[in-house]
N, CA, C and O atoms as a Tripos MOL2 file, in Angstrom:
@<TRIPOS>MOLECULE
protein
  272   271    68     0     0
PROTEIN
NO_CHARGES

@<TRIPOS>ATOM
      1 N        -136.3530  114.2490   94.1360 N.3       1 MET1
      2 CA       -137.1950  115.2720   94.0870 C.3       1 MET1
      3 C        -138.6590  114.8970   93.8460 C.2       1 MET1
      4 O        -139.5910  115.4830   94.3970 O.2       1 MET1
      5 N        -138.8070  113.8450   92.9560 N.am      2 LEU2
      6 CA       -140.1540  113.4910   92.5850 C.3       2 LEU2
      7 C        -141.0920  113.0750   93.7910 C.2       2 LEU2
      8 O        -142.2360  113.5190   93.8890 O.2       2 LEU2
      9 N        -140.5220  112.1750   94.7250 N.am      3 PRO3
     10 CA       -141.4270  111.8160   95.8150 C.3       3 PRO3
     11 C        -141.9310  113.0420   96.7160 C.2       3 PRO3
     12 O        -143.0200  113.0260   97.2910 O.2       3 PRO3
     13 N        -141.0660  114.0550   96.7730 N.am      4 ALA4
     14 CA       -141.3570  115.1250   97.6640 C.3       4 ALA4
     15 C        -142.3590  116.0480   97.0000 C.2       4 ALA4
     16 O        -143.2150  116.6100   97.6830 O.2       4 ALA4
     17 N        -142.2820  116.2160   95.7140 N.am      5 ILE5
     18 CA       -143.3020  117.0010   95.0280 C.3       5 ILE5
     19 C        -144.4980  116.3160   94.5410 C.2       5 ILE5
     20 O        -145.5960  116.8650   94.6320 O.2       5 ILE5
     21 N        -144.3430  115.0080   93.9650 N.am      6 LEU6
     22 CA       -145.3650  114.2420   93.4300 C.3       6 LEU6
     23 C        -145.3450  112.7600   93.9470 C.2       6 LEU6
     24 O        -144.9200  111.8500   93.2340 O.2       6 LEU6
     25 N        -145.8060  112.5630   95.1750 N.am      7 PRO7
     26 CA       -145.6910  111.2640   95.6660 C.3       7 PRO7
     27 C        -146.4570  110.1330   95.0220 C.2       7 PRO7
     28 O        -146.1580  108.9580   95.2310 O.2       7 PRO7
     29 N        -147.5610  110.5470   94.1490 N.am      8 ASP8
     30 CA       -148.3980  109.6490   93.4740 C.3       8 ASP8
     31 C        -147.6660  109.0610   92.2590 C.2       8 ASP8
     32 O        -148.1530  108.1230   91.6260 O.2       8 ASP8
     33 N        -146.3950  109.6700   91.9160 N.am      9 MET9
     34 CA       -145.6430  109.3280   90.6980 C.3       9 MET9
     35 C        -144.5120  108.3890   90.9750 C.2       9 MET9
     36 O        -143.4100  108.6340   90.4850 O.2       9 MET9
     37 N        -144.6920  107.3710   91.6970 N.am     10 SER10
     38 CA       -143.9080  106.3640   92.1280 C.3      10 SER10
     39 C        -143.2220  105.4630   90.9600 C.2      10 SER10
     40 O        -143.9490  105.2840   89.9830 O.2      10 SER10
     41 N        -142.0950  104.9440   90.9200 N.am     11 TYR11
     42 CA       -141.4410  104.0530   90.0100 C.3      11 TYR11
     43 C        -141.5890  102.6410   90.4150 C.2      11 TYR11
     44 O        -141.2010  101.7600   89.6470 O.2      11 TYR11
     45 N        -142.1440  102.3370   91.6150 N.am     12 GLU12
     46 CA       -142.2210  100.9800   92.2560 C.3      12 GLU12
     47 C        -142.8550   99.9540   91.3320 C.2      12 GLU12
     48 O        -142.4370   98.7960   91.3310 O.2      12 GLU12
     49 N        -143.8430  100.3390   90.5520 N.am     13 SER13
     50 CA       -144.3460   99.3270   89.6150 C.3      13 SER13
     51 C        -143.6290   98.9020   88.4660 C.2      13 SER13
     52 O        -143.9570   97.8920   87.8420 O.2      13 SER13
     53 N        -142.6160   99.6600   88.1400 N.am     14 LEU14
     54 CA       -141.6720   99.4500   86.9730 C.3      14 LEU14
     55 C        -140.5850   98.5510   87.1810 C.2      14 LEU14
     56 O        -140.0360   98.5100   88.2830 O.2      14 LEU14
     57 N        -140.2200   97.8300   86.2420 N.am     15 SER15
     58 CA       -139.0410   96.9720   86.3020 C.3      15 SER15
     59 C        -137.7940   97.7050   86.4380 C.2      15 SER15
     60 O        -136.9030   97.2570   87.1600 O.2      15 SER15
     61 N        -137.6590   98.7980   85.8000 N.am     16 ILE16
     62 CA       -136.5310   99.6110   86.0370 C.3      16 ILE16
     63 C        -137.0190  100.8150   86.8310 C.2      16 ILE16
     64 O        -138.0500  101.3850   86.4750 O.2      16 ILE16
     65 N        -136.3420  101.2190   87.8680 N.am     17 GLN17
     66 CA       -136.8190  102.1880   88.7620 C.3      17 GLN17
     67 C        -135.9480  103.3640   88.9910 C.2      17 GLN17
     68 O        -136.3420  104.2790   89.7150 O.2      17 GLN17
     69 N        -134.7280  103.3970   88.3890 N.am     18 GLU18
     70 CA       -133.8330  104.5420   88.4930 C.3      18 GLU18
     71 C        -132.7850  104.4990   87.4820 C.2      18 GLU18
     72 O        -132.3680  103.4550   86.9810 O.2      18 GLU18
     73 N        -132.3510  105.7410   87.1840 N.am     19 GLY19
     74 CA       -131.2520  106.0960   86.0190 C.3      19 GLY19
     75 C        -130.0970  105.0580   85.8410 C.2      19 GLY19
     76 O        -129.8340  104.5550   84.7490 O.2      19 GLY19
     77 N        -129.4450  104.7820   86.9690 N.am     20 SER20
     78 CA       -128.2660  103.9370   86.7800 C.3      20 SER20
     79 C        -128.7270  102.5730   86.3750 C.2      20 SER20
     80 O        -128.0440  101.8860   85.6150 O.2      20 SER20
     81 N        -129.8690  102.1630   86.8650 N.am     21 GLN21
     82 CA       -130.2800  100.8210   86.4750 C.3      21 GLN21
     83 C        -130.6290  100.8070   85.0070 C.2      21 GLN21
     84 O        -130.3520   99.8560   84.2750 O.2      21 GLN21
     85 N        -131.2450  101.8930   84.6100 N.am     22 ALA22
     86 CA       -131.6040  101.9850   83.1500 C.3      22 ALA22
     87 C        -130.3630  101.9960   82.2470 C.2      22 ALA22
     88 O        -130.3610  101.4900   81.1250 O.2      22 ALA22
     89 N        -129.3070  102.6050   82.8070 N.am     23 SER23
     90 CA       -127.9730  102.5590   81.9410 C.3      23 SER23
     91 C        -127.4810  101.0800   81.8850 C.2      23 SER23
     92 O        -127.1720  100.4900   80.8500 O.2      23 SER23
     93 N        -127.4550  100.6120   83.0340 N.am     24 PHE24
     94 CA       -127.0660   99.1800   83.0170 C.3      24 PHE24
     95 C        -127.8460   98.2430   82.1660 C.2      24 PHE24
     96 O        -127.2590   97.3880   81.5030 O.2      24 PHE24
     97 N        -129.2030   98.3660   82.1510 N.am     25 GLU25
     98 CA       -130.0480   97.5060   81.2740 C.3      25 GLU25
     99 C        -129.7980   97.8460   79.8350 C.2      25 GLU25
    100 O        -129.8040   96.9780   78.9620 O.2      25 GLU25
    101 N        -129.5790   99.1110   79.5960 N.am     26 TYR26
    102 CA       -129.3870   99.4650   78.0440 C.3      26 TYR26
    103 C        -128.0790   98.7750   77.5740 C.2      26 TYR26
    104 O        -128.0500   98.2650   76.4540 O.2      26 TYR26
    105 N        -127.0600   98.7440   78.3400 N.am     27 PHE27
    106 CA       -125.8500   98.0800   77.8870 C.3      27 PHE27
    107 C        -126.0280   96.6540   77.7790 C.2      27 PHE27
    108 O        -125.5890   95.9810   76.8460 O.2      27 PHE27
    109 N        -126.7360   96.1790   78.8340 N.am     28 ARG28
    110 CA       -127.0980   94.6360   78.7650 C.3      28 ARG28
    111 C        -127.9300   94.2830   77.5990 C.2      28 ARG28
    112 O        -127.8070   93.1920   77.0430 O.2      28 ARG28
    113 N        -128.8510   95.2600   77.1790 N.am     29 MET29
    114 CA       -129.6220   94.8500   76.0080 C.3      29 MET29
    115 C        -128.7980   94.8630   74.6420 C.2      29 MET29
    116 O        -129.1350   94.1460   73.7000 O.2      29 MET29
    117 N        -127.8040   95.6370   74.5920 N.am     30 LEU30
    118 CA       -126.8820   95.7230   73.4850 C.3      30 LEU30
    119 C        -125.8930   94.5250   73.4760 C.2      30 LEU30
    120 O        -125.4030   94.1450   72.4130 O.2      30 LEU30
    121 N        -125.6010   93.9330   74.6520 N.am     31 ASP31
    122 CA       -124.6940   92.8790   74.7580 C.3      31 ASP31
    123 C        -125.0980   91.6410   73.8680 C.2      31 ASP31
    124 O        -126.2380   91.1810   73.9320 O.2      31 ASP31
    125 N        -124.2110   91.1600   73.1040 N.am     32 ARG32
    126 CA       -124.5660   90.0580   72.1880 C.3      32 ARG32
    127 C        -124.7930   88.8030   73.0030 C.2      32 ARG32
    128 O        -125.4160   87.8760   72.4860 O.2      32 ARG32
    129 N        -124.3530   88.7090   74.1840 N.am     33 ALA33
    130 CA       -124.6960   87.6300   75.0580 C.3      33 ALA33
    131 C        -126.0720   87.5610   75.5640 C.2      33 ALA33
    132 O        -126.5270   86.5340   76.0680 O.2      33 ALA33
    133 N        -126.7650   88.7000   75.4280 N.am     34 THR34
    134 CA       -128.1580   88.7210   75.9240 C.3      34 THR34
    135 C        -128.9610   88.1390   74.8640 C.2      34 THR34
    136 O        -128.6840   88.4480   73.7050 O.2      34 THR34
    137 N        -130.0070   87.2660   75.1200 N.am     35 SER35
    138 CA       -130.8330   86.7190   74.1320 C.3      35 SER35
    139 C        -131.7250   87.7250   73.5560 C.2      35 SER35
    140 O        -132.0770   88.7350   74.1660 O.2      35 SER35
    141 N        -132.1440   87.3750   72.1620 N.am     36 PRO36
    142 CA       -133.0730   88.2750   71.5450 C.3      36 PRO36
    143 C        -134.3730   88.5690   72.2780 C.2      36 PRO36
    144 O        -134.9060   89.6750   72.1830 O.2      36 PRO36
    145 N        -134.9160   87.5220   73.0530 N.am     37 GLU37
    146 CA       -136.1510   87.6590   73.8670 C.3      37 GLU37
    147 C        -135.9190   88.4880   75.0320 C.2      37 GLU37
    148 O        -136.7850   89.3080   75.3360 O.2      37 GLU37
    149 N        -134.7800   88.3740   75.7780 N.am     38 GLU38
    150 CA       -134.3700   89.2530   76.8880 C.3      38 GLU38
    151 C        -134.1530   90.6440   76.3950 C.2      38 GLU38
    152 O        -134.6150   91.5920   77.0300 O.2      38 GLU38
    153 N        -133.4610   90.8180   75.2750 N.am     39 SER39
    154 CA       -133.3160   92.2090   74.7710 C.3      39 SER39
    155 C        -134.5560   92.8810   74.4630 C.2      39 SER39
    156 O        -134.6680   94.0930   74.6430 O.2      39 SER39
    157 N        -135.5410   92.1330   73.9900 N.am     40 GLU40
    158 CA       -136.8730   92.8170   73.6550 C.3      40 GLU40
    159 C        -137.6830   93.1570   74.9290 C.2      40 GLU40
    160 O        -138.4410   94.1270   74.9020 O.2      40 GLU40
    161 N        -137.5590   92.4190   76.0180 N.am     41 LYS41
    162 CA       -138.1010   92.7250   77.2650 C.3      41 LYS41
    163 C        -137.4120   93.8470   77.8670 C.2      41 LYS41
    164 O        -138.0800   94.7280   78.4080 O.2      41 LYS41
    165 N        -136.0700   93.9160   77.8290 N.am     42 ILE42
    166 CA       -135.4480   95.1340   78.4270 C.3      42 ILE42
    167 C        -135.6930   96.3230   77.6150 C.2      42 ILE42
    168 O        -135.6680   97.4120   78.1880 O.2      42 ILE42
    169 N        -135.9510   96.2610   76.2220 N.am     43 LYS43
    170 CA       -136.3660   97.4210   75.4260 C.3      43 LYS43
    171 C        -137.7430   97.9340   75.9330 C.2      43 LYS43
    172 O        -137.9950   99.1380   75.9850 O.2      43 LYS43
    173 N        -138.5830   97.0120   76.2870 N.am     44 LYS44
    174 CA       -139.9510   97.4150   76.6570 C.3      44 LYS44
    175 C        -139.8440   98.0490   77.9090 C.2      44 LYS44
    176 O        -140.4670   99.0900   78.1160 O.2      44 LYS44
    177 N        -139.0060   97.4580   78.9080 N.am     45 ASP45
    178 CA       -138.9030   98.0640   80.2760 C.3      45 ASP45
    179 C        -138.1960   99.4330   80.1300 C.2      45 ASP45
    180 O        -138.5340  100.3630   80.8620 O.2      45 ASP45
    181 N        -137.3180   99.5630   79.2910 N.am     46 LEU46
    182 CA       -136.6040  101.0090   79.2540 C.3      46 LEU46
    183 C        -137.6270  101.8960   78.5910 C.2      46 LEU46
    184 O        -137.6160  103.0520   79.0150 O.2      46 LEU46
    185 N        -138.4540  101.6420   77.7070 N.am     47 LEU47
    186 CA       -139.5070  102.5410   77.0820 C.3      47 LEU47
    187 C        -140.4860  102.8600   78.2250 C.2      47 LEU47
    188 O        -140.9170  104.0100   78.3150 O.2      47 LEU47
    189 N        -140.8710  101.9010   79.1190 N.am     48 ASP48
    190 CA       -141.8220  102.1590   80.0490 C.3      48 ASP48
    191 C        -141.1550  103.1910   80.9880 C.2      48 ASP48
    192 O        -141.7440  104.2380   81.2590 O.2      48 ASP48
    193 N        -139.8170  102.8790   81.5340 N.am     49 TYR49
    194 CA       -139.0580  103.8170   82.4510 C.3      49 TYR49
    195 C        -139.0030  105.2540   81.8260 C.2      49 TYR49
    196 O        -139.3490  106.2690   82.4290 O.2      49 TYR49
    197 N        -138.5130  105.2130   80.5110 N.am     50 CYS50
    198 CA       -138.3660  106.5730   79.9570 C.3      50 CYS50
    199 C        -139.5700  107.4800   79.8250 C.2      50 CYS50
    200 O        -139.5590  108.6970   80.0070 O.2      50 CYS50
    201 N        -140.6710  106.6910   79.4660 N.am     51 GLY51
    202 CA       -141.9450  107.3060   79.3870 C.3      51 GLY51
    203 C        -142.4040  107.9000   80.6840 C.2      51 GLY51
    204 O        -142.9280  109.0140   80.7220 O.2      51 GLY51
    205 N        -142.2000  107.1210   81.8050 N.am     52 HIS52
    206 CA       -142.6300  107.5700   83.0750 C.3      52 HIS52
    207 C        -141.7510  108.7050   83.4630 C.2      52 HIS52
    208 O        -142.2680  109.7180   83.9340 O.2      52 HIS52
    209 N        -140.5010  108.6190   83.3060 N.am     53 ASP53
    210 CA       -139.5470  109.5550   83.6340 C.3      53 ASP53
    211 C        -139.8830  111.0010   83.0290 C.2      53 ASP53
    212 O        -139.9110  112.0300   83.7040 O.2      53 ASP53
    213 N        -140.1360  110.9200   81.6420 N.am     54 THR54
    214 CA       -140.4580  112.1170   81.1030 C.3      54 THR54
    215 C        -141.7420  112.8010   81.5680 C.2      54 THR54
    216 O        -141.8320  114.0020   81.8230 O.2      54 THR54
    217 N        -142.7420  111.8850   81.6490 N.am     55 LEU55
    218 CA       -144.0470  112.3290   82.1710 C.3      55 LEU55
    219 C        -143.7910  113.0550   83.6280 C.2      55 LEU55
    220 O        -144.4330  114.0560   83.9450 O.2      55 LEU55
    221 N        -142.8840  112.5140   84.4120 N.am     56 ALA56
    222 CA       -142.5320  112.9960   85.7350 C.3      56 ALA56
    223 C        -142.0390  114.3030   85.7330 C.2      56 ALA56
    224 O        -142.4290  115.1440   86.5420 O.2      56 ALA56
    225 N        -141.0450  114.5630   84.7040 N.am     57 MET57
    226 CA       -140.4720  115.8630   84.5540 C.3      57 MET57
    227 C        -141.4350  116.9810   84.1550 C.2      57 MET57
    228 O        -141.3810  118.1520   84.5330 O.2      57 MET57
    229 N        -142.3460  116.4120   83.3080 N.am     58 VAL58
    230 CA       -143.3850  117.4840   82.8560 C.3      58 VAL58
    231 C        -144.3280  117.8330   84.0660 C.2      58 VAL58
    232 O        -144.7070  118.9890   84.2540 O.2      58 VAL58
    233 N        -144.6680  116.8440   84.8330 N.am     59 ARG59
    234 CA       -145.6470  117.1330   86.0250 C.3      59 ARG59
    235 C        -145.0480  117.8970   87.0630 C.2      59 ARG59
    236 O        -145.6950  118.6850   87.7540 O.2      59 ARG59
    237 N        -143.5970  117.6440   87.2180 N.am     60 ILE60
    238 CA       -142.7870  118.4980   88.2320 C.3      60 ILE60
    239 C        -142.8010  120.0230   87.7480 C.2      60 ILE60
    240 O        -143.0190  120.9690   88.5040 O.2      60 ILE60
    241 N        -142.5560  120.1170   86.4740 N.am     61 ARG61
    242 CA       -142.4760  121.4980   85.9640 C.3      61 ARG61
    243 C        -143.8280  122.1510   86.1440 C.2      61 ARG61
    244 O        -143.8700  123.2910   86.6070 O.2      61 ARG61
    245 N        -145.0200  121.4630   85.7860 N.am     62 GLU62
    246 CA       -146.3760  122.0010   85.9530 C.3      62 GLU62
    247 C        -146.5370  122.3740   87.5180 C.2      62 GLU62
    248 O        -147.0120  123.4590   87.8570 O.2      62 GLU62
    249 N        -146.1580  121.5110   88.3430 N.am     63 GLU63
    250 CA       -146.4040  121.7250   89.7900 C.3      63 GLU63
    251 C        -145.5690  122.9470   90.2760 C.2      63 GLU63
    252 O        -146.0680  123.7610   91.0530 O.2      63 GLU63
    253 N        -144.3360  123.0680   89.8290 N.am     64 LEU64
    254 CA       -143.6250  124.1970   90.2380 C.3      64 LEU64
    255 C        -144.1140  125.5340   89.8020 C.2      64 LEU64
    256 O        -144.1550  126.5000   90.5640 O.2      64 LEU64
    257 N        -144.5030  125.5640   88.4880 N.am     65 ILE65
    258 CA       -145.1800  126.6770   87.8740 C.3      65 ILE65
    259 C        -146.4120  127.0460   88.6380 C.2      65 ILE65
    260 O        -146.5600  128.2150   88.9930 O.2      65 ILE65
    261 N        -147.3050  126.1360   88.9160 N.am     66 SER66
    262 CA       -148.4650  126.4930   89.7880 C.3      66 SER66
    263 C        -148.1100  126.9530   91.2160 C.2      66 SER66
    264 O        -148.9550  127.5440   91.8880 O.2      66 SER66
    265 N        -146.9090  126.7010   91.6820 N.am     67 ARG67
    266 CA       -146.6830  127.0910   93.1370 C.3      67 ARG67
    267 C        -146.0930  128.5460   93.2260 C.2      67 ARG67
    268 O        -146.0400  129.1980   94.2690 O.2      67 ARG67
    269 N        -145.6160  129.0060   91.8730 N.am     68 PHE68
    270 CA       -144.8640  130.2310   91.9780 C.3      68 PHE68
    271 C        -145.6440  131.0770   90.9810 C.2      68 PHE68
    272 O        -145.3100  132.2420   90.7660 O.2      68 PHE68
@<TRIPOS>BOND
     1     1     2 1
     2     2     3 1
     3     3     4 2
     4     3     5 am
     5     5     6 1
     6     6     7 1
     7     7     8 2
     8     7     9 am
     9     9    10 1
    10    10    11 1
    11    11    12 2
    12    11    13 am
    13    13    14 1
    14    14    15 1
    15    15    16 2
    16    15    17 am
    17    17    18 1
    18    18    19 1
    19    19    20 2
    20    19    21 am
    21    21    22 1
    22    22    23 1
    23    23    24 2
    24    23    25 am
    25    25    26 1
    26    26    27 1
    27    27    28 2
    28    27    29 am
    29    29    30 1
    30    30    31 1
    31    31    32 2
    32    31    33 am
    33    33    34 1
    34    34    35 1
    35    35    36 2
    36    35    37 am
    37    37    38 1
    38    38    39 1
    39    39    40 2
    40    39    41 am
    41    41    42 1
    42    42    43 1
    43    43    44 2
    44    43    45 am
    45    45    46 1
    46    46    47 1
    47    47    48 2
    48    47    49 am
    49    49    50 1
    50    50    51 1
    51    51    52 2
    52    51    53 am
    53    53    54 1
    54    54    55 1
    55    55    56 2
    56    55    57 am
    57    57    58 1
    58    58    59 1
    59    59    60 2
    60    59    61 am
    61    61    62 1
    62    62    63 1
    63    63    64 2
    64    63    65 am
    65    65    66 1
    66    66    67 1
    67    67    68 2
    68    67    69 am
    69    69    70 1
    70    70    71 1
    71    71    72 2
    72    71    73 am
    73    73    74 1
    74    74    75 1
    75    75    76 2
    76    75    77 am
    77    77    78 1
    78    78    79 1
    79    79    80 2
    80    79    81 am
    81    81    82 1
    82    82    83 1
    83    83    84 2
    84    83    85 am
    85    85    86 1
    86    86    87 1
    87    87    88 2
    88    87    89 am
    89    89    90 1
    90    90    91 1
    91    91    92 2
    92    91    93 am
    93    93    94 1
    94    94    95 1
    95    95    96 2
    96    95    97 am
    97    97    98 1
    98    98    99 1
    99    99   100 2
   100    99   101 am
   101   101   102 1
   102   102   103 1
   103   103   104 2
   104   103   105 am
   105   105   106 1
   106   106   107 1
   107   107   108 2
   108   107   109 am
   109   109   110 1
   110   110   111 1
   111   111   112 2
   112   111   113 am
   113   113   114 1
   114   114   115 1
   115   115   116 2
   116   115   117 am
   117   117   118 1
   118   118   119 1
   119   119   120 2
   120   119   121 am
   121   121   122 1
   122   122   123 1
   123   123   124 2
   124   123   125 am
   125   125   126 1
   126   126   127 1
   127   127   128 2
   128   127   129 am
   129   129   130 1
   130   130   131 1
   131   131   132 2
   132   131   133 am
   133   133   134 1
   134   134   135 1
   135   135   136 2
   136   135   137 am
   137   137   138 1
   138   138   139 1
   139   139   140 2
   140   139   141 am
   141   141   142 1
   142   142   143 1
   143   143   144 2
   144   143   145 am
   145   145   146 1
   146   146   147 1
   147   147   148 2
   148   147   149 am
   149   149   150 1
   150   150   151 1
   151   151   152 2
   152   151   153 am
   153   153   154 1
   154   154   155 1
   155   155   156 2
   156   155   157 am
   157   157   158 1
   158   158   159 1
   159   159   160 2
   160   159   161 am
   161   161   162 1
   162   162   163 1
   163   163   164 2
   164   163   165 am
   165   165   166 1
   166   166   167 1
   167   167   168 2
   168   167   169 am
   169   169   170 1
   170   170   171 1
   171   171   172 2
   172   171   173 am
   173   173   174 1
   174   174   175 1
   175   175   176 2
   176   175   177 am
   177   177   178 1
   178   178   179 1
   179   179   180 2
   180   179   181 am
   181   181   182 1
   182   182   183 1
   183   183   184 2
   184   183   185 am
   185   185   186 1
   186   186   187 1
   187   187   188 2
   188   187   189 am
   189   189   190 1
   190   190   191 1
   191   191   192 2
   192   191   193 am
   193   193   194 1
   194   194   195 1
   195   195   196 2
   196   195   197 am
   197   197   198 1
   198   198   199 1
   199   199   200 2
   200   199   201 am
   201   201   202 1
   202   202   203 1
   203   203   204 2
   204   203   205 am
   205   205   206 1
   206   206   207 1
   207   207   208 2
   208   207   209 am
   209   209   210 1
   210   210   211 1
   211   211   212 2
   212   211   213 am
   213   213   214 1
   214   214   215 1
   215   215   216 2
   216   215   217 am
   217   217   218 1
   218   218   219 1
   219   219   220 2
   220   219   221 am
   221   221   222 1
   222   222   223 1
   223   223   224 2
   224   223   225 am
   225   225   226 1
   226   226   227 1
   227   227   228 2
   228   227   229 am
   229   229   230 1
   230   230   231 1
   231   231   232 2
   232   231   233 am
   233   233   234 1
   234   234   235 1
   235   235   236 2
   236   235   237 am
   237   237   238 1
   238   238   239 1
   239   239   240 2
   240   239   241 am
   241   241   242 1
   242   242   243 1
   243   243   244 2
   244   243   245 am
   245   245   246 1
   246   246   247 1
   247   247   248 2
   248   247   249 am
   249   249   250 1
   250   250   251 1
   251   251   252 2
   252   251   253 am
   253   253   254 1
   254   254   255 1
   255   255   256 2
   256   255   257 am
   257   257   258 1
   258   258   259 1
   259   259   260 2
   260   259   261 am
   261   261   262 1
   262   262   263 1
   263   263   264 2
   264   263   265 am
   265   265   266 1
   266   266   267 1
   267   267   268 2
   268   267   269 am
   269   269   270 1
   270   270   271 1
   271   271   272 2
@<TRIPOS>SUBSTRUCTURE
     1 MET1         2 RESIDUE 1 A MET
     2 LEU2         6 RESIDUE 1 A LEU
     3 PRO3        10 RESIDUE 1 A PRO
     4 ALA4        14 RESIDUE 1 A ALA
     5 ILE5        18 RESIDUE 1 A ILE
     6 LEU6        22 RESIDUE 1 A LEU
     7 PRO7        26 RESIDUE 1 A PRO
     8 ASP8        30 RESIDUE 1 A ASP
     9 MET9        34 RESIDUE 1 A MET
    10 SER10       38 RESIDUE 1 A SER
    11 TYR11       42 RESIDUE 1 A TYR
    12 GLU12       46 RESIDUE 1 A GLU
    13 SER13       50 RESIDUE 1 A SER
    14 LEU14       54 RESIDUE 1 A LEU
    15 SER15       58 RESIDUE 1 A SER
    16 ILE16       62 RESIDUE 1 A ILE
    17 GLN17       66 RESIDUE 1 A GLN
    18 GLU18       70 RESIDUE 1 A GLU
    19 GLY19       74 RESIDUE 1 A GLY
    20 SER20       78 RESIDUE 1 A SER
    21 GLN21       82 RESIDUE 1 A GLN
    22 ALA22       86 RESIDUE 1 A ALA
    23 SER23       90 RESIDUE 1 A SER
    24 PHE24       94 RESIDUE 1 A PHE
    25 GLU25       98 RESIDUE 1 A GLU
    26 TYR26      102 RESIDUE 1 A TYR
    27 PHE27      106 RESIDUE 1 A PHE
    28 ARG28      110 RESIDUE 1 A ARG
    29 MET29      114 RESIDUE 1 A MET
    30 LEU30      118 RESIDUE 1 A LEU
    31 ASP31      122 RESIDUE 1 A ASP
    32 ARG32      126 RESIDUE 1 A ARG
    33 ALA33      130 RESIDUE 1 A ALA
    34 THR34      134 RESIDUE 1 A THR
    35 SER35      138 RESIDUE 1 A SER
    36 PRO36      142 RESIDUE 1 A PRO
    37 GLU37      146 RESIDUE 1 A GLU
    38 GLU38      150 RESIDUE 1 A GLU
    39 SER39      154 RESIDUE 1 A SER
    40 GLU40      158 RESIDUE 1 A GLU
    41 LYS41      162 RESIDUE 1 A LYS
    42 ILE42      166 RESIDUE 1 A ILE
    43 LYS43      170 RESIDUE 1 A LYS
    44 LYS44      174 RESIDUE 1 A LYS
    45 ASP45      178 RESIDUE 1 A ASP
    46 LEU46      182 RESIDUE 1 A LEU
    47 LEU47      186 RESIDUE 1 A LEU
    48 ASP48      190 RESIDUE 1 A ASP
    49 TYR49      194 RESIDUE 1 A TYR
    50 CYS50      198 RESIDUE 1 A CYS
    51 GLY51      202 RESIDUE 1 A GLY
    52 HIS52      206 RESIDUE 1 A HIS
    53 ASP53      210 RESIDUE 1 A ASP
    54 THR54      214 RESIDUE 1 A THR
    55 LEU55      218 RESIDUE 1 A LEU
    56 ALA56      222 RESIDUE 1 A ALA
    57 MET57      226 RESIDUE 1 A MET
    58 VAL58      230 RESIDUE 1 A VAL
    59 ARG59      234 RESIDUE 1 A ARG
    60 ILE60      238 RESIDUE 1 A ILE
    61 ARG61      242 RESIDUE 1 A ARG
    62 GLU62      246 RESIDUE 1 A GLU
    63 GLU63      250 RESIDUE 1 A GLU
    64 LEU64      254 RESIDUE 1 A LEU
    65 ILE65      258 RESIDUE 1 A ILE
    66 SER66      262 RESIDUE 1 A SER
    67 ARG67      266 RESIDUE 1 A ARG
    68 PHE68      270 RESIDUE 1 A PHE
């Protein structure tokens, strides 16, 4: 839905670009086999993704309200 309503809010520049990838990376971050350094990188990537995703939902809401 996001590209149709707000094409300027792409996920392309993020390391994590969609929800199922975020779920996979979250479990990978928790895995003891993942190094602490990699876990920190994943944590940062997840925070970037979740922040962008939350902002996208807010902007979608604002756009829909302005249309109706």
